[in-house]
C-alpha positions in Angstrom: 15.3 5.5 3.7 12.7 7.3 5.8 11.8 6.1 9.3 8.9 3.7 9.6 6.6 6.2 11.2 7.0 10.0 10.8 4.2 10.6 13.3 5.1 12.5 16.5 5.2 10.4 19.6 3.5 13.0 21.9 1.5 16.1 21.8 4.5 18.4 22.3 6.1 17.1 19.2 2.8 17.4 17.3 2.4 21.0 18.4 6.0 21.8 17.4 5.5 20.3 14.0 2.3 22.2 13.4 3.9 25.5 14.4 6.9 24.8 12.2 4.7 23.9 9.2 2.5 26.9 9.7 5.4 29.4 10.0 8.0 27.8 7.7 8.8 29.5 4.4 9.7 26.2 2.8 7.6 25.2 -0.2 6.9 21.5 -0.5 7.1 20.1 -4.0 4.0 18.3 -5.2 4.7 14.6 -5.4 4.2 12.8 -8.7 1.4 10.2 -8.1 2.9 8.0 -10.8 6.4 8.1 -9.5 7.9 9.2 -12.8 6.1 6.4 -14.8 4.0 6.8 -17.8 0.5 7.5 -16.6 -1.1 5.5 -19.5 1.0 2.5 -18.7 0.1 2.7 -15.0 -3.6 2.8 -15.7 -3.4 -0.1 -18.1 -1.5 -2.2 -15.5 -4.1 -1.2 -12.9 -6.9 -2.3 -15.1 -5.3 -5.7 -15.6 -4.7 -6.0 -11.9 -8.3 -5.2 -11.0 -9.5 -8.0 -13.3 -6.8 -10.6 -12.5 -8.1 -12.0 -9.2 -11.7 -12.4 -10.3 -10.6 -14.0 -13.6 -8.3 -16.4 -11.8 -11.0 -17.4 -9.3 -13.5 -18.0 -12.1 -11.1 -20.5 -13.8 -10.4 -22.5 -10.6 -12.5 -25.4 -9.5 -13.9 -25.3 -5.9 -11.4 -27.9 -4.9 -8.5 -25.8 -6.3 -9.7 -22.7 -4.5 -10.1 -24.6 -1.3 -6.5 -26.0 -1.6 -5.1 -22.5 -2.2 -7.0 -21.1 0.7 -5.9 -23.9 3.0 -2.2 -23.4 2.0 -2.6 -19.6 2.6 -4.1 -20.2 6.1 -1.4 -22.7 7.0 1.3 -20.2 5.9 -0.3 -17.4 8.0 -0.7 -19.5 11.1 2.7 -21.2 10.9 4.5 -17.8 11.2 2.7 -17.0 14.5 4.8 -17.1 17.7 
């Protein structure tokens, strides 16, 4: 598993990485934006995901939305140190 951040911590590390990248003969492989999944299925899932929140909010009453928002805020603030 990669480190959390691959950014260099100081300017010397950044300079070394830039020089290495500019002079290296290694060819980076192009990453698959779909991660090996069927692109059509990914797009269909994305379409449903884009509609989901709005459709759910439209079906809820104002009281239900308020209760959900209150529970989310309580959860967020309860985990604060």
